[in-house]
C-alpha positions as a Markdown table, in Angstrom:
| # | Residue | x | y | z |
|---|---|---|---|---|
| 1 | Met | 0.3 | -0.1 | 0.2 |
| 2 | Arg | 1.5 | 3.3 | -1.2 |
| 3 | Thr | 0.7 | 6.5 | 1.2 |
| 4 | Gly | 2.9 | 9.2 | -0.3 |
| 5 | Ser | 5.6 | 8.8 | 2.6 |
| 6 | Glu | 7.9 | 6.8 | 1.1 |
| 7 | Pro | 10.8 | 8.8 | 0.7 |
| 8 | Thr | 10.9 | 9.3 | 4.3 |
| 9 | Thr | 10.2 | 5.9 | 5.5 |
| 10 | Ala | 11.6 | 4.0 | 3.3 |
| 11 | Arg | 14.1 | 1.0 | 4.3 |
| 12 | Ser | 17.1 | 0.2 | 2.6 |
| 13 | Ala | 18.5 | -3.7 | 1.9 |
| 14 | Leu | 21.9 | -2.8 | 4.1 |
| 15 | Arg | 23.3 | -6.4 | 3.6 |
| 16 | Val | 22.9 | -6.7 | 0.3 |
| 17 | Arg | 24.3 | -2.3 | -0.2 |
| 18 | Phe | 27.1 | -3.8 | 2.1 |
| 19 | Trp | 28.1 | -6.9 | -0.5 |
| 20 | Leu | 28.0 | -4.7 | -3.2 |
| 21 | Ala | 30.0 | -1.7 | -1.5 |
| 22 | Val | 32.8 | -5.0 | -1.1 |
| 23 | Trp | 32.7 | -5.3 | -4.4 |
| 24 | Gly | 33.0 | -1.8 | -6.0 |
| 25 | Phe | 35.8 | -1.5 | -2.7 |
| 26 | Leu | 37.8 | -4.2 | -4.5 |
| 27 | Trp | 37.6 | -2.4 | -8.5 |
| 28 | Ala | 38.2 | 0.3 | -6.9 |
| 29 | Ile | 41.6 | -1.1 | -5.5 |
| 30 | Phe | 42.7 | -2.7 | -8.6 |
| 31 | Gly | 41.6 | -0.5 | -10.5 |
| 32 | Thr | 44.1 | 2.0 | -8.8 |
| 33 | Ala | 46.6 | -0.4 | -8.8 |
| 34 | Ala | 46.7 | -1.4 | -12.2 |
| 35 | Phe | 46.3 | 2.4 | -13.4 |
| 36 | Ala | 49.2 | 3.4 | -11.8 |
| 37 | Leu | 51.4 | 0.2 | -12.6 |
| 38 | Ala | 50.3 | 1.5 | -16.8 |
| 39 | Gly | 51.4 | 4.6 | -15.9 |
| 40 | Arg | 48.4 | 5.9 | -16.4 |
| 41 | Pro | 47.8 | 9.0 | -13.2 |
| 42 | Gly | 44.7 | 10.0 | -13.6 |
| 43 | Trp | 43.0 | 7.0 | -13.6 |
| 44 | Ala | 44.3 | 6.1 | -10.9 |
| 45 | Ala | 43.9 | 9.2 | -9.1 |
| 46 | Ala | 39.6 | 8.8 | -10.5 |
| 47 | Cys | 39.8 | 5.5 | -9.2 |
| 48 | Gly | 41.6 | 6.2 | -5.6 |
| 49 | Val | 38.8 | 8.7 | -5.5 |
| 50 | Leu | 36.5 | 6.5 | -6.2 |
| 51 | Trp | 37.7 | 3.9 | -3.6 |
| 52 | Ile | 37.6 | 6.7 | -0.5 |
| 53 | Val | 33.8 | 7.1 | -1.3 |
| 54 | Ile | 33.5 | 3.7 | -1.2 |
| 55 | Thr | 35.2 | 3.4 | 1.9 |
| 56 | Val | 33.1 | 6.7 | 3.6 |
| 57 | Asp | 30.2 | 4.8 | 2.2 |
| 58 | Met | 30.7 | 1.4 | 3.4 |
| 59 | Thr | 31.7 | 3.2 | 6.9 |
| 60 | Met | 28.1 | 4.5 | 6.8 |
| 61 | Ile | 26.5 | 1.5 | 5.6 |
| 62 | Leu | 28.0 | -0.4 | 8.6 |
| 63 | Arg | 27.4 | 2.5 | 11.5 |
| 64 | His | 23.1 | 2.2 | 10.3 |
| 65 | Ile | 23.4 | -1.9 | 10.6 |
| 66 | Lys | 24.7 | -1.9 | 13.9 |
| 67 | Gln | 22.2 | 0.9 | 15.3 |
| 68 | Gly | 20.4 | -1.6 | 14.8 |
| 69 | Pro | 16.1 | -2.3 | 14.1 |
| 70 | His | 15.1 | 1.0 | 15.0 |
| 71 | Tyr | 16.8 | 2.2 | 12.3 |
| 72 | Gln | 16.1 | -0.7 | 9.9 |
| 73 | Pro | 13.5 | -2.7 | 11.6 |
| 74 | Gly | 12.6 | -6.4 | 9.7 |
| 75 | Arg | 10.0 | -7.1 | 7.7 |
| 76 | Asp | 7.2 | -7.4 | 10.9 |
| 77 | Ile | 7.4 | -4.0 | 11.7 |
| 78 | Pro | 5.7 | -2.1 | 9.9 |
| 79 | Pro | 7.4 | 1.6 | 8.0 |
| 80 | Tyr | 6.9 | 4.5 | 10.9 |
| 81 | Asp | 4.7 | 7.1 | 9.9 |
| 82 | Pro | 5.8 | 10.9 | 9.0 |
| 83 | Pro | 5.9 | 13.7 | 11.9 |
| 84 | Arg | 2.9 | 15.0 | 11.4 |
| 85 | Gln | 3.1 | 18.9 | 10.4 |
| 86 | His | 0.6 | 21.7 | 11.3 |
| 87 | His | 0.0 | 24.3 | 9.1 |
| 88 | Pro | -1.1 | 27.4 | 10.9 |
């Protein structure tokens, strides 16, 4: 059932997102090393920046996983209702 509050109450499959980030992390490391060895410093730098972004993303994903069910409730808990805004 759609309520219109999906952007604020949506849930993310954090474990899937984590493993996809691990996959990207490994490829970013490989790309950084491969381009550095191939003498392509621009591409190596781009992969290095991507490596940093993925590391930050993985940190946030792990933080959200450790926050437990309040942040990421299971299927048996309905989505939280968005806060009611009173308009004067």
